[in-house]
C-alpha angles and dihedrals in degrees: 000000000000092000093058091044090053092048092048091050091048095051092045091051096045103035112014117036113059117223091216139336119266114257113254123246131219117258092252097057091042092054091048092048091052094050092048094046093048092051092045092049092054094046093044094048092051092047092047093050091050094046092052090051092061113109117255111263094027107129088216088076093075100056090039094057092043086053090056090053091048091054092052093047096046091047092048096053094038091056096062144279121340128203134209094216135209128256129217116231125216092257093053097262127119137245141164091266095241095130093041091052092049093051095045092047091050092050092051090046091053090050093051094045090052088052091047090058087062095041089054089070095053110073098196089056096039098050097070091047091051090052090056093047090049089079089066094039096052097031135049111299094205091052092046090049091051091049090047090054093047092049091047092056092044093050093051092048089054106034101033092030112037102015094043092051092045095054124089108273100249093045100044098108094046098042094046089050092048091049091050092050091045091055090060097048093088089061088074091220111123094196090054089055090049090051090051091053093050095043093041093052093048095047091041090059089048090051091051092050100043101033092226149066103250097086093047090049092054091047092048094049093047091051100040098045090044090052092048092053102034105031095081089054092049092050091052099048092106095045 
């Protein structure tokens, strides 16, 4: 059917067939990138774990989460050059992957919201998610949304930019995903770690295909802002 052919062409273009291979780096810059990314990962994970432990409504949450974003951004640019990347379209042309990122982020968002409808009926699973959403409920939603966007961009610059480039070529998708999930472990929220694995794998494949961070950034922002705004509704469907 034409619909399935279109979908197959879209996923091959956005997640499977690389536009071009990343340019190699000399051993010296690679070693430096790996040292910088390892130090940044440790500092960012500790800062993230602390920021998520702050009580909802505490004004300290805002500068703490901005601090996490600052760590990711500084580490990303200190590690070496970053690239926006180029996407392959279904007809063989090229683009900046904005539309692809938007579609992929929306598909992942729909999948997670469907799962949230089920999680909303299981109190042990729902309680940790409610504690995360409480920062938006008891704080300023516009400010939380802005911080969510800033952190989304910062995370992609670091994990799909610096970490991806620092990893051995054949393991880049898997190691950047594992590093991203590892950074969320200190949050103590299992579903947040699961979300990091799913989002990290999707954006890692985009990074491999496009050679840059722009597509992953668009996907991340679509998913994270959508989750912030729609997740409370999905959790409460059965109430």
